[in-house]
N, C-alpha and C positions, 0 to 999 in steps of 0.2 A: 913654133915658127909659122905653120900654116895659118893659124888664127891671126897672127900679127900681120901677115901679108894681106889677108882678107880685110882686116880692119883698116890698113893703110890704103888699100885700093878703094874701100868704101869712102873714106874721107876725101879721096881724090876724084870723086865723081861716080864711083862704082855703085853706091847705094841708089843714086838717082837713075842710073842706067838700069839697074835691077827693077826699080819701081816701074819704069816704062815697059820693060820686057814682060813683066808679070801683071800688067794693069788689068788683064781679063781674069786674073786669078784672085778670088777673095782671100784676105788674110784674117782668119778667125783666131784671135789672141786669147790665151787661157791664163787666168789669174786665180789666186786663192785667198791670200791674206794680205792685209794692209796695216801699216802702223804710222803714227805721227812722226816718230823718230826711229832711227836705225836701232834694231835690237835683235834681229835674227834673220830669217829668210823672207820676211814680209817685204812688200814693196812700200817704200816710204812715200809720204805725201809729196815731198819735194820732187822725187823721181817721177812719180805718177803725173804730176803737173807738167813736167818737161815732156813726158811722153804724149800727153793730151795735146800739147802745143804742136808737136810734130804731126800727129794724126790730123788735127784740125787744118794744118797748113797744106799738107800734101795728099790727103786721102779723103774718101767719102765715108764717114762713119755711119753705121746703122745698127739696128738690132738684128739678132739672128732671124727673128720672125719676118722682119722686113726684107732681109736677104732672101729667105725662102719664098716669100710672095713674089719678089722680083724675078727670081729664077723660074718659078712656076708660070709666071705670066709671059716672060720674054724669052725663056729658054737659055738665058745667060745672066750672069751677075753684072751690075753696073761697073764701069771702069773704076779702078782704085778703091774698091769696096773694102772696108775694114770693120770687123765686129769685135768689140771688147766683150768677153764673157768672163764671168766670175762664178766660181763653184762654191757650193755647200750651204751658204746662208749665215755666215758669221756676221756679228754686229759691226765689226770694224769696216765692213763695206759701207754701211750707212754712215758711220762716224768719220771716216777718212776719205774714201773714194767718191762717194755720192756727192758731197758738197762741191768737189772739183768738177765732176761730170756736169753738174747743174750749172756751175759758173761758166764753163766753156761750151755749154749746150751740146754736149756729146752724148748720144744715146749709148746704151749698153744692155746686155742681157745678164741677169742675175739668176743662176740656177740654185734653187733652194730645196733642201731636204725638209719636207713638210712636217714630219713628226718632230724634227728638231725645232722648227719654228713654233709648233704647237706646245712645246715644253714636255712632250711625252718621252723624250730621250735626248741624249747628247751624243755626239759623233764618236763611234767606237775607237778610232785611232787615238783620239784625245783621252778616252777612258783608259786605254793601255798606258799612255804617257803619265796620266795622273797616278795610276796604281804604282808604276815603277818609281815615280818621284817620292811617293808617300809611304812606300812599303815599310812595315815594321819588322818583317822577316825577309831575309835575303839569302835563303839557303835552298838547296835542292835543285831539281831539274824539272823543267816543264816540257813534257812530250806532246808534240802536235803533229799528228800523222807520222811522216817519216823523218821528222827532225826533232832534236832536243835543244833546249835553251838553258844555259846555266844562269839561274836567277841571282847569283852573286855578282854578275857582270855589272859594270856601271851603266847608268841609264843611256848615256851616249853611245855605248857599244851594243846595247840590247834592244832598244825601242824600235829602230827602223828595220833591222833584220827580222824581228818578230812580226811587225806589221806587214812587211812584204810577204812573209810566209802565210800569215793569216788571210791575206788577199787571195792566195792560191788554193786554199782548201775549201771544202764544202761549207756552206753557211752554218749548218748544224755543228760541224767540227769547230768552227771559229767560236761560236757561242759557248760551247762546252769548255774550250781552252781559256776563254776570258773568265768564265766563272771559276775555273780552277786557279787561274793566276790571282784573282782577287782573294780567294781563300788562302792560298799559299803565302800571299803577301801580308796577311792578317790586317786587312783594311776593309772598309765598307765604302763603296762608291757613293758620292753625293747623289741625291735624286735629281737635282738640277745641275746644269753645267756651271762650273766656276766662272767667274767673270772673264778670265783669260780665254775661255772657250764659248762664250755666250753667243746666242743667236739673235737675229733681228726679230722684231715683233711683226704681227700682221698689220698693225697700224702704220709702222714704218714702211712696210712693203706697199701698202695702199698709197701712201704719200709718194713714194718713188715711182710707182706705176703712173701716177698722175703727172709726173715730170719727165716722161719719156723712157723710163727704164722698163724693159720687158722682164717679167718675173717668170722664169722657166722652171720646168720640172727636173728633179734630181732624185726621184723615188721618195718613199716615205721614211725609210730608215737607213739608207745608204749602204746596202749590201752590194757585193759583186753579183750582178744578175746572172753571170755565166756560171756561177758556182752554187746555184740553187735550182729547184725544180721549176719547170715552165709555169705551172699554176701559181707558185709563190712569186715568181718574177712578174707575172701578169698582174697579180694583186698589188705589188709594189708600184708598178708603172701606172696602172689605172687609178689607184688610190691617190697618187700624187696629183694627177690631172683633176680628179674630183675635188681634192682639197683646195687647189688653186682656183678652180671655178667657183666653188662655194664661198670662198673667202674674198676673192678679188674679182668676181664677175667673169663673164665670158669674153676673153680677149685672145688674140692670136698668140700661141705659145709654142716653144720648142723644148727639147729634152736633151739632157746630158747623162751619159752612162757613168755611174759611179766608178771611180778609178780609171775607167775608160781605155784599158789596154785590150789587145785582141782576145784574151781569155775572159774578159768581163762582159762580153756580149756575143751574139751569134746571129745567124740568119733568122732563126726562130724568134729571138728577142727583138730583132729589128722589125719583124712582121707585127709583133704585139704593139710596139711603139707606133708603127704606121697606122694601126687601127684604133688607137687610143684617143685621138683628137689632137695630138701634137703635129706641128707642120714639118719638123725636121729634127735630126738628132746628131750629136757630135761625140767624138772620141776624145782622148787626152794625149794624142801623139800626132806627128805629121809623117807623111810619106808622099810618094809621087802622085797618089790619087787625089789628094786635096778634097775638092767637093765633087769629084766624079762619081762617087758611090752614094746612092740615096740612102738616107737614114744612118749614115756613118761618115759624116763630114769630118775631116781631120782638123786639128788645131795646132797653132804655133805657140811657143812659150812666151808669155809676158812676164817679165822679171825685173829685178833691181839692176842687174848688170847691163850696161849700155851696149856692149858689143853683141851679146846674144839677142837683146831686144831689137836692135837695128837689123840684124839678120832676119828676124821674124817679120818685122814690119815692112821692110823694103823689098822683100821677096828673095833675098839671097838664099835663105833656107829652102824655099820652094825650088829655086833653080838648081841647087845642089841635089835635091831629091830627084828632080827630073833627069838631070845629067847622069846620076848614079843608078837611076831606075829603082830607087828605094821603095820596097813594098813590105810593110810589116805584116799585112794579111790582105786577102783579096775579097773581104766582105766588110 
C-alpha cells in the first residue's frame, strides 16, 4: 500500500518535486549486469535506454571521477548530478550498456576487477553458482564457520544463502570452503570463466575509456576487504590501481568496495584507498549520509523495476533516508 501511494504521488508530480528538493544531492546509481532481453535480474537494453533518456532529460550525468573533482574544487556537487556506476567487469556492459551510453552521450563509471579482466580468475560467486549447477555429487553437509549447508538443496535455495555467508567470513575461510565445495561436488572448475560469466578485455576498456567511460578500481580478485588482513587489503587495492594505470595510462580514477556493505570496509581500509591514488570510493548501499562521508559515498539501486529506479533517480529514496535518519554505519 505504501509503495502504491508513493508511486501514485510520483506520477502526479512528486518525482519532479523530489528532484528539485534534492538537486544539491548527487545520485550515484549502482548497476551490475545487463542483457539484450529479459532473462533474470539483469537490466535489459530496452529498460536501460528508457533510463538514459530520463537521465539525459532531467539530470546532469557525469563520471564519479568528475563528480569528485567538482566537489574537491567547489566544495559541492553540481545541481542535479547523476553518476551511473557499474560493478565487476562483465562483458555484458560492453555489449549491451556501452553502445547505449555512447549513443546518448552519457558518461559512466565502470568498476573492474583487474584479475578478472586479466583472465587470472573469474568471480568467486559465479564459481559457486557454476559448481552447484554442475555438481555430480549432491550429498553431505558443507560446514563454514558457524553454519552448515545441506548440499542436497536445489541451487535456487542454496546458492544465495551460501554466498551471503561466505561474504561474512574471513577470506581464508571462504577459500577453504570453496575448495571443499568443489571437491564434494565432484567437479573441476574451468580455468577460464564460461561465456555467461565472461569479462571485458583490456582492448574493450581502452575503447570505452576513449569514449568517456571512466574505468575504476574494484580490487584485483574481488574479496571482502573487511574480512582480510590490512596488508592483504592494501595489496588488493594498490594492485588494482597499478593494473589500471599500467594498462590504461594515468587517468583520474575512483574505487568501489567489493560487496560494499559496512562489514566490507573500515576506517583503516578507507585510509588505504585514500593513499592509493584513487579520487573517491563508493559503497553498495544508501543511507542519510549520501556523499557526506569521504571515501564512502553511498549509492542508490539502478534496476529493471521502474518504481525503485525512479525512487533512486529522482531523490525519493534520499528524502526518505533523511526523514527517517537512516544510518547503516557512521564511516
